[in-house]
C-alpha atoms as one frame of an Amber mdcrd trajectory, in Angstrom:
protein
 -82.964 -64.185  35.570 -80.782 -62.234  37.809 -77.820 -63.181  35.721 -79.139
 -62.093  32.492 -80.035 -58.575  34.059 -76.306 -58.171  35.165 -75.112 -59.078
  31.629 -77.446 -56.517  30.200 -76.184 -53.795  32.535 -72.641 -54.498  31.903
 -73.004 -54.556  28.039 -74.903 -51.049  28.399 -72.090 -49.588  30.475 -69.465
 -50.822  27.916 -71.616 -49.370  25.109 -71.793 -45.999  26.634 -68.059 -45.927
  27.460 -67.269 -46.450  23.764 -69.646 -43.714  22.612 -68.708 -40.950  25.371
 -65.100 -42.101  26.674 -62.082 -39.978  26.127 -59.749 -40.287  23.086 -55.956
 -39.709  23.004 -54.946 -36.067  21.969 -54.488 -35.720  18.247 -51.865 -33.303
  16.710 -53.702 -30.160  15.200 -50.667 -29.206  12.830 -46.786 -29.047  12.085
 -44.704 -26.954  14.492 -43.626 -23.599  13.158 -39.865 -23.518  11.887 -37.347
 -21.333  13.798 -36.375 -17.815  12.498 -33.365 -17.966  10.152 -30.056 -16.914
  11.788 -28.524 -14.199   9.714 -25.498 -12.066  10.090 -26.242  -8.264  10.640
 -23.919  -5.243  10.873 -24.428  -1.960  12.560 -23.606   0.954  10.424 -21.111
   3.725  11.444 -20.014   6.735   9.613 -16.405   6.593   8.304 -14.161   8.452
   5.748 -13.880   6.173   2.639 -11.343   6.806  -0.143 -11.993   4.974  -3.416
  -9.844   4.985  -6.804 -11.520   5.267 -10.265  -9.372   3.851 -13.043  -9.209
   5.218 -16.573  -7.335   3.917 -19.565  -4.378   6.350 -20.618  -1.856   6.913
 -23.319   1.545   8.591 -22.356   3.205  11.258 -24.389   6.581  12.899 -23.722
   6.544  16.592 -22.506   7.420  17.451 -26.117   7.798  15.447 -29.273   9.005
  17.403 -32.380   9.132  16.062 -35.872  12.214  16.945 -37.712  11.624  18.059
 -41.273  13.983  19.420 -43.935  13.290  22.955 -45.189  15.281  22.383 -48.485
  15.554  19.536 -50.769  18.901  17.605 -51.008  20.693  14.348 -50.374  21.506
  13.368 -47.066  25.542  13.882 -46.748  25.911  13.044 -43.004  23.660  11.610
 -40.090  25.511  12.658 -36.716  23.142  10.797 -34.273  21.919   7.423 -33.530
  18.278   6.102 -32.968  17.547   6.436 -29.045  20.435   8.713 -28.553  19.921
  11.499 -26.101  20.653  15.015 -27.503  20.691  18.753 -26.469  18.952  21.639
 -27.903  20.866  23.011 -31.071  22.858  19.753 -31.608  23.526  18.935 -35.334
  21.503  16.005 -36.566  21.736  15.940 -40.288  23.993  17.637 -43.213  22.378
  17.791 -46.588  24.561  18.195 -49.741  24.928  21.822 -50.787  27.036  21.755
 -53.880  24.219  23.031 -56.114  23.143  25.530 -53.413  26.855  26.770 -53.200
  26.853  27.398 -57.008  23.574  29.144 -56.796  24.971  31.304 -53.976  28.081
  32.266 -56.088  25.934  33.215 -58.904  23.840  35.299 -56.507  26.833  36.954
 -55.058  28.223  37.881 -58.498  24.813  39.456 -59.285  25.103  41.594 -56.189
  28.585  42.676 -57.317  27.427  43.633 -60.560  24.423  45.695 -59.126  26.840
  47.420 -56.725  29.279  48.406 -59.739  26.217  49.791 -61.662  25.056  51.932
 -58.626  28.615  53.226 -58.017  28.739  54.107 -61.785  25.545  55.862 -62.113
  25.804  57.995 -58.849  28.374  60.454 -59.867  26.807  60.901 -63.205  23.504
  61.809 -61.502  25.588  64.154 -59.198  26.810  66.145 -62.140  23.280  66.143
 -63.849  24.297  64.002 -66.818  21.623  61.390 -65.956  18.491  61.468 -64.106
  17.882  60.432 -60.595  15.284  57.855 -61.834  18.048  55.734 -63.321  19.940
  55.733 -59.981  16.855  54.554 -58.165  16.238  51.814 -60.471  19.958  50.766
 -60.177  19.466  50.747 -56.468  16.304  48.644 -56.568  18.205  46.266 -58.764
  20.842  45.974 -56.123  18.538  45.382 -53.287  16.706  42.705 -55.404  20.215
  40.894 -55.810  20.976  41.062 -52.342  17.557  39.447 -51.337  18.164  36.601
 -53.840  21.697  36.092 -52.352  20.303  36.025 -48.799  17.600  33.589 -49.726
  20.215  31.337 -51.247  22.469  31.646 -48.172  19.480  30.791 -45.848  18.864
  27.657 -47.881  22.622  26.625 -47.221  22.166  27.235 -43.649  18.954  25.179
 -43.656  21.119  22.160 -45.084  22.484  21.880 -41.418  19.624  20.358 -39.528
  19.804  20.764 -35.619  17.478  19.812 -32.777  15.071  22.443 -31.612  14.699
  20.705 -28.107  16.484  18.413 -25.655  15.294  14.941 -25.851  15.698  11.331
 -27.456  16.148  10.573 -31.028  13.392   8.375 -32.536  13.474   6.236 -35.578
  15.709   7.373 -38.476  14.267   6.007 -41.772  16.365   8.040 -43.955  20.068
   7.207 -44.350  23.024   8.828 -46.102  22.557   9.391 -49.796  18.566   9.427
 -49.617  17.113  12.437 -51.353  14.709  14.342 -48.997  12.552  17.500 -49.164
   9.996  19.256 -47.117   7.213  17.734 -49.121   7.917  14.027 -48.222   5.590
  11.888 -46.403   7.262  11.412 -43.162   9.795  13.365 -41.142  13.530  12.637
 -40.980  13.130  11.623 -37.262  11.515  12.793 -34.202  12.983  14.284 -30.869
  10.927  13.356 -27.768  11.570  15.189 -24.393  10.391  12.566 -21.836  11.864
  14.049 -18.818   8.256  14.593 -18.095   5.302  12.475 -19.513   1.745  13.522
 -19.976  -0.937  10.934 -19.418  -4.018  11.679 -21.573  -7.437  10.008 -20.488
 -11.150  10.396 -21.198 -14.014  10.684 -18.810 -17.748  10.446 -19.471 -19.984
  13.344 -18.565 -21.120  11.585 -15.475 -17.623  10.924 -14.505 -16.242  14.398
 -14.941 -19.190  15.793 -12.906 -18.321  13.472 -10.047 -14.697  14.296 -10.211
 -15.408  18.034 -10.304 -17.610  17.701  -7.320 -14.842  16.027  -5.264 -12.171
  18.432  -6.307 -11.139  21.740  -4.386 -12.375  25.148  -5.662 -10.794  28.580
  -5.604 -12.559  31.699  -4.767 -14.266  32.031  -7.934 -15.771  28.585  -7.514
 -13.361  27.310 -10.286 -11.394  23.983 -10.104  -8.125  24.572  -8.138  -5.875
  21.955  -9.877  -2.825  22.946  -7.708  -4.717  21.413  -4.697  -6.071  18.368
  -6.592  -5.303  14.925  -5.077  -2.208  13.176  -6.290  -2.878  10.364  -8.931
  -1.260   6.966  -9.528  -0.242   5.656 -12.790  -0.568   1.845 -13.367   1.910
   0.806 -16.180   1.276  -1.918 -18.784   2.758  -4.635 -16.637   0.249  -3.837
 -13.788   2.676  -2.273 -11.467   2.354   1.159  -9.988   4.766   3.756 -11.049
   6.856   4.934  -8.100   6.285   8.638  -8.716   2.807  10.080  -8.070   1.314
  12.588 -10.582  -0.857  15.598 -10.741  -3.922  16.472 -12.669  -2.737  19.395
 -14.970  -5.848  19.858 -17.257  -9.502  18.924 -17.600 -11.035  20.010 -20.802
 -14.380  22.078 -20.400 -15.708  21.054 -23.734 -17.599  17.884 -24.239 -16.899
  15.911 -27.306 -20.403  15.889 -29.175 -19.365  12.643 -30.919 -18.053  10.570
 -28.026 -19.835  12.454 -25.080 -16.456  12.368 -23.263 -14.035  14.933 -21.889
 -10.071  14.723 -22.178  -7.998  15.408 -19.098  -4.305  15.131 -18.549  -1.989
  13.991 -15.556   1.716  14.787 -15.523   4.421  12.607 -14.010   8.063  13.243
 -13.571  10.278  10.692 -15.549  13.673  11.413 -14.141  14.633   7.770 -14.353
  13.497   7.565 -17.948  11.234   4.497 -17.188   8.345   5.702 -19.038   8.185
   6.129 -22.910   6.140   8.194 -25.131   3.431   6.232 -26.663   2.928   3.769
 -23.606  -0.345   2.918 -22.379  -1.699   2.226 -18.791  -4.249   3.307 -16.465
  -4.680   6.443 -14.252  -5.995   5.944 -10.651  -7.778   9.019  -9.173  -8.608
   8.950  -5.642 -11.857  10.299  -4.305 -12.713  10.829  -0.559 -16.088  10.615
   0.894 -16.329  12.021   4.442 -18.914  10.792   7.061 -20.345   8.013   4.698
 -21.437   4.498   4.877 -19.947   1.343   3.002 -22.880  -1.093   2.216 -21.761
  -4.491   1.204 -23.137  -5.703  -2.037 -24.505  -8.839  -0.277 -26.820  -6.744
   1.851 -28.665  -5.312  -1.245 -31.435  -6.372  -3.569 -32.687  -4.779  -6.832
 -36.277  -3.881  -7.144 -37.376  -1.904 -10.178 -34.002  -0.336 -10.828 -33.537
   0.649  -7.174 -31.205  -0.808  -4.563 -32.873  -1.922  -1.215 -31.596  -3.139
   2.054 -33.203  -4.830   5.131 -33.100  -2.903   8.315 -33.355  -4.765  11.641
 -35.895  -3.479  13.924 -35.914  -3.758  17.761 -38.413  -6.958  17.644 -35.976
  -8.621  15.355 -38.242  -8.297  12.371 -36.724  -6.733   9.189 -38.126  -4.040
   6.674 -36.906  -2.841   3.327 -35.439   0.610   2.856 -34.005   2.123  -0.427
 -30.422   3.644  -0.527 -29.101   6.623  -2.388 -25.760   5.160  -3.896 -22.955
   7.859  -4.188 -20.286   5.704  -5.602 -19.318   1.978  -6.194 -16.512   0.149
  -4.277 -14.904  -3.170  -4.814 -17.080  -4.541  -2.000 -20.407  -2.622  -2.479
 -21.755   0.821  -2.303 -20.950   4.149  -0.702 -24.037   5.931   0.971 -24.019
   9.366   2.291 -27.508  10.223   3.139 -30.722   8.569   4.184 -29.372   6.411
   6.994 -28.711   7.037  10.684 -25.566   6.010  12.730 -26.434   2.789  14.563
 -28.690   1.417  11.877 -28.440  -2.310  11.914 -28.872  -4.096   8.499 -28.859
  -7.707   7.319 -25.766  -8.565   5.306 -26.473 -12.273   4.031 -29.400 -14.106
   2.653 -31.471 -11.098   1.884 -32.870 -12.612  -1.242 -35.188 -14.726   0.856
 -36.346 -12.224   3.110 -39.648 -10.450   3.003 -40.939  -7.351   4.991 -41.948
  -8.237   8.575 -40.039 -11.439   8.759 -38.309 -12.362  12.055 -34.929 -13.346
  11.941 -32.388 -14.501  14.506 -29.539 -11.900  14.124 -25.853 -12.576  14.768
 -22.753 -10.478  14.395
């Protein structure tokens, strides 16, 4: 009986232990991941110079088309294509046989008119004929002289000379060709390329930025004499050794294209540049006390550029930026940021406001 009671007591104890005994600790959830390690950068003001490029076409300082003033057959060509010539140098000689005959006839008419005047004058002095006849004879003499001078001028026009220094272009008409002032193309062209002019176009926004960055005179007008030097990138990709200067910015906007024409001049003493060549103009613009924000540090939100700023507790918050210009690496910002501001420069697409990061520089 006693044994049965002991067994009952032990069974009860075991049952109570199974109901109220302690259990091993169970995990309540997964451990939080560590904050991402991202590179950051502290902003400091600096002077930044960038270059904007514009397509350009080169023209010689002066390009003159050579046209005949009279009709005639080319008798001689005194120059070669590509030859360097001087102002006043003889280029072409036209056949003048017909003109010479006309000149002889005109000269004879002058002689006849002079004889008539000399014959009438003493008769008028004696009162034999009226003064009117003498005035008529004098008028006919002046008319004959004018006709002769016209023919003589045409003979002089048969000698075609260069009006400027430069280089001869293509000569499509050879000896024996009949030419006139009404033909479709000139005898040749003479191009002065001692200085070349690079013409390029700017949009309305571009010309506004350019004007804002350029020096002004006392009347708040552009002072092109103090404009920065520009660089010419030739068609082969190399930069021309001589710097150029902006010589003209048109103040009239083309209503069709919405663009403005500008010009930069370059010395061409070595004759490396040719009229008609193409290339690019690089115009430097300096931004003082500005920040350069890497493109990798920005995100787009509804047409605005945002950056993530690092706070003292290593959390981040977004901030919009006002972009003054683009660079090859990113953007130039002049306002809205304080020196010493630290921004995240990588992995920004995965960040959210208030997130904590592990910053590294």
